[in-house]
C-alpha positions as CSV (number, residue, x, y, z in Angstrom):
1,M,-69.4,-77.4,62.1
2,T,-71.0,-80.8,61.5
3,L,-69.7,-83.7,59.4
4,I,-71.7,-85.0,56.5
5,K,-71.1,-87.9,54.2
6,C,-70.0,-87.2,50.6
7,P,-72.8,-88.4,48.2
8,E,-70.1,-89.9,45.9
9,C,-67.6,-91.7,48.1
10,N,-69.3,-91.7,51.6
11,H,-66.2,-90.0,53.1
12,E,-67.0,-87.7,56.1
13,I,-66.5,-84.0,55.2
14,S,-67.5,-80.7,56.7
15,N,-70.9,-79.3,55.9
16,K,-69.2,-76.1,54.9
17,A,-66.9,-77.7,52.4
18,N,-67.6,-77.1,48.7
19,V,-65.6,-80.0,47.4
20,C,-64.9,-83.4,48.9
21,P,-61.2,-83.6,49.6
22,N,-61.2,-87.4,49.0
23,C,-62.8,-87.7,45.6
24,G,-63.3,-84.1,44.4
25,F,-67.1,-84.3,44.2
26,V,-68.7,-80.8,44.3
27,V,-70.9,-80.8,47.3
28,N,-72.3,-77.4,48.0
29,T,-73.3,-75.6,44.9
30,K,-75.6,-72.8,45.8
31,K,-77.2,-71.3,42.7
32,P,-78.1,-67.7,42.9
33,K,-81.8,-67.2,43.1
34,M,-83.2,-65.6,39.9
35,V,-86.0,-63.0,40.4
36,R,-88.2,-62.0,37.6
37,I,-89.2,-58.4,37.5
38,D,-92.5,-57.5,35.8
39,P,-91.9,-54.4,33.6
40,R,-95.4,-53.3,34.3
41,D,-94.6,-52.9,38.0
42,R,-92.2,-50.0,37.5
43,P,-92.7,-46.7,35.9
44,I,-91.0,-45.7,32.7
45,S,-88.0,-43.5,33.3
46,S,-85.1,-42.2,31.4
47,A,-81.6,-43.6,31.7
48,A,-80.6,-40.6,33.8
49,G,-83.4,-41.2,36.2
50,L,-85.0,-37.8,35.7
51,E,-88.2,-36.8,37.5
52,P,-91.3,-36.5,35.3
53,A,-91.5,-32.7,35.9
54,V,-87.9,-32.3,34.7
55,I,-88.7,-34.4,31.6
56,F,-91.7,-32.2,30.9
57,I,-89.9,-28.9,31.3
58,M,-86.9,-29.9,29.2
59,G,-89.2,-31.3,26.5
60,S,-91.3,-28.2,26.5
61,A,-88.2,-26.0,26.1
62,I,-87.0,-28.1,23.2
63,A,-90.5,-27.9,21.6
64,V,-90.6,-24.1,21.9
65,V,-87.2,-23.8,20.3
66,I,-88.0,-26.1,17.4
67,G,-91.5,-24.5,16.9
68,L,-90.1,-21.0,16.8
69,G,-87.3,-22.1,14.5
70,A,-89.7,-23.8,12.2
71,V,-91.9,-20.6,12.1
72,V,-88.9,-18.6,11.0
73,V,-87.9,-21.2,8.3
74,F,-91.4,-21.9,6.9
75,Q,-92.6,-18.3,7.5
76,S,-96.0,-19.7,8.4
77,A,-97.9,-20.7,11.5
78,W,-97.7,-24.3,10.3
79,G,-94.2,-24.2,11.5
80,L,-95.5,-24.6,15.1
81,L,-96.8,-28.1,14.3
82,P,-93.5,-29.9,14.8
83,G,-92.9,-28.1,18.2
84,F,-96.5,-29.0,19.2
85,I,-96.0,-32.6,18.3
86,I,-92.8,-32.8,20.4
87,W,-94.5,-31.1,23.3
88,M,-97.4,-33.7,23.2
89,I,-94.9,-36.6,23.1
90,T,-93.0,-35.0,26.1
91,W,-96.3,-34.6,28.0
92,Y,-97.2,-38.3,27.3
93,Y,-93.9,-39.7,28.5
94,S,-93.8,-37.4,31.6
95,L,-97.2,-38.9,32.5
96,K,-96.0,-42.4,31.9
97,A,-92.9,-41.8,34.2
98,T,-95.2,-40.7,37.0
99,P,-95.9,-43.6,39.4
100,S,-99.5,-44.5,39.4
101,L,-101.5,-44.1,42.6
102,K,-102.8,-47.4,43.8
């Protein structure tokens, strides 16, 4: 422990003191270091932190259920279109969640 002078009153105080006991001047105010994280440096992931393969499998299952349900409702092969669109979106986001190889 070393003694330093208070910048306000020149009273000797400990270098570990946060406040001068003589005048109340705040001496040691260590601000937390802010670190900026670039969003392009990390992969997109869901809030649950699921792996890309799990995202793809779950999305594919949902797409099949919606597609088959739409075929029954519309009684046409065009009912598969919503399921296919959901499957393509799932495929896209599962690829985005995969870390790129550098």
